[in-house]
C-alpha positions in Angstrom: -47.0 -162.2 -171.9 -50.5 -160.2 -171.7 -49.0 -157.0 -170.5 -49.6 -153.8 -172.2 -45.8 -153.6 -172.3 -45.4 -156.7 -174.3 -48.9 -157.6 -175.4 -49.4 -160.6 -177.7 -51.5 -160.4 -181.0 -54.7 -161.8 -179.3 -54.4 -159.4 -176.6 -54.3 -156.6 -179.1 -57.3 -158.1 -180.9 -59.4 -157.9 -177.5 -58.1 -154.6 -176.9 -59.0 -153.6 -180.5 -62.6 -155.2 -180.0 -62.9 -153.4 -176.5 -62.2 -150.1 -178.0 -64.2 -150.3 -181.2 -67.5 -150.7 -179.4 -69.6 -150.0 -176.6 -71.0 -153.2 -174.4 -73.8 -154.1 -171.9 -73.1 -155.8 -168.7 -73.5 -159.2 -170.6 -70.5 -158.3 -173.0 -72.9 -157.8 -176.0 -72.0 -155.0 -178.2 -74.2 -151.8 -178.4 -73.0 -148.8 -180.3 -69.9 -147.5 -181.9 -67.3 -146.5 -179.2 -67.2 -142.8 -180.5 -66.7 -139.7 -178.6 -69.7 -137.8 -180.4 -73.3 -138.0 -179.4 -74.7 -139.2 -182.8 -72.8 -142.5 -182.4 -74.2 -145.4 -185.0 -75.0 -149.1 -184.0 -72.1 -151.7 -183.5 -72.4 -154.4 -186.0 -74.4 -157.3 -185.3 -71.5 -159.8 -185.7 -67.6 -158.8 -185.3 -64.8 -161.3 -185.8 -61.3 -160.5 -185.1 -58.5 -162.8 -186.3 -55.1 -162.4 -184.6 -51.9 -163.2 -186.2 -51.4 -165.9 -183.5 -54.1 -167.0 -181.0 -57.8 -167.7 -180.7 -60.2 -165.4 -182.8 -62.3 -162.8 -180.9 -66.0 -162.7 -181.6 -68.5 -160.5 -180.4 -72.2 -160.2 -180.9 -74.8 -157.0 -180.9 -77.4 -157.1 -178.2 -80.1 -157.8 -180.4 -78.9 -160.9 -181.8 -80.8 -163.9 -180.8 -78.8 -166.7 -179.0 -80.0 -169.3 -181.3 -78.1 -167.3 -184.2 -75.0 -166.8 -181.9 -74.6 -170.4 -181.8 -74.9 -171.0 -185.4 -72.3 -168.3 -185.8 -70.0 -169.8 -183.1 -70.3 -173.3 -185.0 -68.6 -171.7 -188.4 -65.0 -173.0 -188.0 -62.3 -170.5 -188.1 -58.4 -171.3 -187.7 -57.2 -171.0 -184.0 -53.9 -169.2 -185.3 -53.2 -167.3 -188.5 -49.9 -167.8 -189.5 -50.5 -164.7 -192.0 -53.1 -162.1 -192.1 -55.3 -162.4 -194.9 -55.2 -159.7 -197.7 -59.1 -159.3 -197.8 -62.0 -160.9 -196.0 -61.8 -164.4 -194.3 -63.3 -167.3 -196.4 -66.1 -167.7 -194.0 -67.6 -164.2 -194.9 -70.1 -166.0 -196.9 -71.4 -168.5 -194.3 -71.7 -165.6 -191.7 -73.6 -163.3 -194.3 -76.0 -166.2 -195.0 -76.4 -166.9 -191.3 -77.0 -162.9 -190.9 -78.9 -162.4 -194.0 -77.0 -159.5 -194.6 -75.1 -157.9 -197.6 -73.4 -155.4 -195.4 -69.8 -156.3 -194.0 -66.5 -155.0 -194.1 -62.9 -156.2 -193.3 -59.4 -154.9 -192.9 -56.1 -155.0 -191.2 -55.0 -153.9 -187.3 -52.3 -152.3 -186.3 -49.8 -151.0 -183.3 -48.2 -148.1 -183.4 -44.7 -149.1 -182.6 -42.5 -146.8 -179.8 -39.9 -146.5 -182.3 -42.0 -144.4 -184.7 -40.9 -141.0 -184.8 -42.0 -137.7 -186.8 -40.1 -136.8 -190.2 -41.7 -133.4 -190.2 -42.5 -131.0 -187.2 -46.0 -131.8 -185.2 -47.7 -130.3 -182.5 -50.1 -131.3 -179.8 -53.2 -129.5 -181.0 -55.6 -128.1 -178.1 -58.3 -125.4 -178.1 -55.2 -123.0 -177.5 -54.5 -123.3 -181.1 -57.8 -123.2 -182.4 -57.1 -120.6 -184.7 -54.8 -122.7 -186.6 -57.8 -124.9 -187.6 -59.2 -123.4 -191.2 -62.0 -124.0 -193.0 -61.0 -127.2 -194.7 -61.6 -129.1 -191.2 -64.9 -127.8 -190.1 -65.8 -130.4 -187.8 -62.4 -130.4 -186.0 -62.9 -127.0 -184.1 -65.9 -128.6 -182.5 -64.7 -131.9 -181.4 -61.2 -131.0 -180.5 -61.8 -131.4 -176.5 -63.1 -134.8 -177.2 -60.5 -136.5 -179.4 -57.8 -135.9 -177.2 -54.8 -136.6 -177.6 -54.7 -134.7 -181.1 -51.8 -133.9 -182.9 -51.5 -131.8 -186.3 -48.7 -130.8 -188.8 -48.9 -127.0 -189.6 -48.0 -125.3 -192.6 -48.1 -121.6 -193.0 -50.2 -121.0 -189.6 -52.7 -123.6 -190.6 -53.5 -127.4 -189.8 -52.7 -129.6 -193.0 -52.7 -133.1 -191.3 -54.7 -134.0 -188.0 -54.0 -137.4 -186.0 -56.7 -137.8 -183.1 -58.3 -140.5 -180.8 -61.4 -141.2 -182.3 -62.2 -144.4 -180.2 -60.9 -144.6 -176.5 -60.7 -146.9 -173.6 -58.3 -146.6 -170.6 -55.9 -149.4 -172.0 -56.3 -148.3 -175.8 -57.2 -145.5 -178.3 -57.7 -145.6 -182.1 -56.4 -143.2 -184.4 -58.4 -141.3 -186.8 -56.3 -139.5 -189.6 -57.2 -136.7 -192.1 -55.0 -135.1 -194.5 -55.4 -132.3 -196.9 -55.1 -133.4 -200.4 -52.7 -131.1 -201.6 -50.3 -132.0 -198.4 -50.4 -135.9 -199.0 -47.5 -138.0 -199.7 -45.1 -135.5 -197.7 -44.8 -137.7 -194.3 -47.3 -135.4 -192.7 -49.7 -138.0 -192.0 -47.1 -140.3 -190.1 -45.6 -137.3 -188.4 -49.0 -136.5 -186.7 -49.5 -140.2 -185.9 -46.1 -140.5 -184.4 -46.8 -137.6 -181.9 -50.0 -138.9 -181.0 -49.1 -142.1 -180.4 -46.4 -141.1 -178.2 -49.1 -138.9 -176.0 -51.3 -142.0 -176.0 -48.5 -144.0 -174.7 -47.7 -141.3 -172.0 -51.2 -141.6 -170.6 -50.6 -145.4 -170.2 -52.8 -146.7 -173.1 -51.7 -148.3 -176.5 -52.0 -146.8 -179.9 -53.8 -148.7 -182.5 -54.8 -148.0 -186.0 -57.0 -150.0 -188.4 -58.4 -149.4 -191.8 -60.1 -151.5 -194.7 -58.5 -153.6 -197.2 -59.3 -151.4 -200.0 -58.4 -148.2 -198.5 -54.9 -148.2 -200.2 -53.9 -144.7 -198.7 -54.2 -145.9 -195.3 -52.3 -149.1 -196.0 -49.7 -147.4 -197.7 -49.4 -145.1 -194.7 -49.1 -148.3 -192.3 -46.5 -150.0 -194.5 -44.4 -146.6 -194.5 -44.6 -145.9 -191.1 -43.7 -149.5 -190.0 -47.1 -150.3 -188.0 -47.0 -153.7 -186.5 -50.1 -155.8 -188.2 -51.7 -157.9 -185.3 -54.5 -159.2 -187.4 -57.3 -158.3 -189.3 -60.9 -157.9 -188.6 -64.5 -158.6 -190.0 -67.7 -156.7 -189.2 -71.2 -157.9 -190.5 -74.3 -155.5 -190.1 
């Protein structure tokens, strides 16, 4: 059941936690697992709530052991029948223990193998770098380190792009950007579909996550039929 060919929601949440952050030898979080050099620090506490299964908890390396034990003592359900549409009810307890006002929460998705592109998309490499216009000034610089990268092109210019922004051997997380005039046309889903197929060809699982207040991203996930395997909470 824990195979990458048929992962449980608990396995997916564990893979999600692994792809989001870097870790030390003791399994404590260090930094955001981003390919660029100026990666930021990991949150002090991460909670992943799979739809079914045991919650996944991770702690940054500078969180004292006594605080870890206090956070571990906060009771969360062993299995969530439904993914909550918002932060888990324990968020205030976690924030009080960590003495932090900075937190974020959102749903997590697996891109299914059945997702197919509704518009033409291309695998974007440095050979097509001339298609990247001034609207995506950062993309040309990072193109080599965010592969696979898929794009929808209109009139010779990239208008929607989906690339790997966090990577492990077993999972990639998608980052999607679409120019405002081209939103709502299915281009983001088309780029996502090709990107996901490329990730699966590499032997990894394509994951996608967002925040509860990012309604555009949640709408994309709903329309594309992505599989929600849980929700997460991060407290910095």
